[in-house]
C-alpha positions as CSV (number, residue, x, y, z in Angstrom):
1,M,-43.8,-43.8,-32.3
2,A,-41.7,-40.8,-33.4
3,H,-39.7,-41.1,-36.6
4,P,-36.1,-41.8,-36.3
5,E,-35.4,-38.5,-38.1
6,Q,-37.5,-36.6,-35.5
7,I,-35.8,-38.2,-32.7
8,L,-32.3,-37.4,-34.2
9,N,-33.4,-33.7,-34.8
10,D,-34.8,-33.4,-31.2
11,F,-31.5,-34.9,-29.8
12,E,-29.5,-32.5,-32.1
13,I,-31.6,-29.4,-30.6
14,K,-31.0,-30.7,-27.0
15,L,-27.4,-31.1,-27.7
16,K,-26.9,-27.7,-29.1
17,R,-28.7,-26.2,-26.0
18,L,-26.3,-28.1,-23.7
19,I,-23.2,-27.0,-25.6
20,D,-24.4,-23.3,-25.2
21,E,-25.1,-23.8,-21.8
22,L,-21.8,-25.3,-21.2
23,S,-20.0,-22.4,-22.9
24,N,-22.0,-19.9,-20.9
25,L,-21.0,-21.7,-17.7
26,R,-17.4,-21.8,-18.8
27,V,-17.3,-18.0,-19.3
28,E,-19.0,-17.4,-15.8
29,R,-16.6,-19.7,-14.2
30,N,-13.8,-17.6,-15.7
31,Q,-15.2,-14.5,-14.5
32,L,-15.6,-15.8,-11.0
33,S,-12.1,-17.2,-11.0
34,E,-10.9,-13.7,-12.0
35,E,-13.1,-12.1,-9.2
36,L,-11.8,-14.6,-6.6
37,E,-8.1,-13.9,-7.5
38,S,-8.9,-10.2,-7.3
39,L,-10.6,-10.6,-3.9
40,K,-7.7,-12.7,-2.7
41,A,-5.2,-10.0,-3.6
42,E,-7.4,-7.3,-1.9
43,T,-7.6,-9.4,1.2
44,L,-3.7,-9.7,1.3
45,R,-3.3,-6.0,0.8
46,Q,-5.8,-5.3,3.8
47,K,-3.9,-7.9,5.8
48,N,-0.8,-6.3,5.3
49,L,-2.1,-2.7,5.9
50,I,-3.6,-4.1,9.1
51,K,-0.2,-5.5,10.0
52,D,1.5,-2.1,9.2
53,L,-1.0,-0.2,11.2
54,E,-0.7,-2.6,14.2
55,E,3.1,-2.0,14.0
56,T,2.6,1.8,13.9
57,N,0.3,1.5,16.8
58,K,2.8,-0.4,18.9
59,K,5.5,2.2,18.3
60,T,3.2,5.0,19.0
61,K,2.0,3.5,22.2
62,L,5.7,2.7,23.2
63,A,6.9,6.3,22.3
64,V,4.0,7.6,24.5
65,A,4.9,5.3,27.4
66,I,8.5,6.4,27.6
67,A,7.9,10.1,26.7
68,P,8.4,12.3,29.8
69,E,5.3,14.2,31.0
70,T,5.4,17.6,29.4
71,E,3.2,20.5,29.3
72,D,2.4,19.8,25.5
73,R,1.6,16.2,26.4
74,S,-0.7,17.2,29.2
75,N,-2.4,20.0,26.9
76,L,-3.0,17.3,24.4
77,K,-4.6,14.9,26.8
78,N,-6.9,17.7,27.9
79,E,-7.8,18.5,24.3
80,L,-8.4,14.8,23.5
81,N,-10.6,14.6,26.6
82,R,-12.7,17.7,25.4
83,Y,-13.2,16.1,22.0
84,I,-14.3,12.7,23.5
85,K,-16.9,14.7,25.7
86,E,-18.1,16.6,22.7
87,I,-18.4,13.4,20.6
88,D,-20.3,11.6,23.4
89,R,-22.5,14.7,23.6
90,C,-23.3,14.4,19.9
91,I,-23.8,10.7,20.1
92,A,-26.3,11.2,22.8
93,L,-28.1,13.8,20.8
94,L,-28.3,11.5,17.9
95,D,-29.8,8.8,20.1
96,N,-32.6,10.9,21.0
């Protein structure tokens, strides 16, 4: 049977290790809490940006829908169609 002094010494060593581990876990928890708050703020900024972009998109679609058919608009449509065809061609080349 171990001596009481040895038992007490072993207990103190284990207690010190546990205290150190607790301290490390508290530091890690604080770091994770800060990271979580940062990510929450970033998520909120992203949601606001999406909301603003959706609103801009709605306004743009409305403006295009009520704008009269003009030669500029027709030229723009033709140019966009050419770009789309070129992009499709590039994608097809990449797939091969």
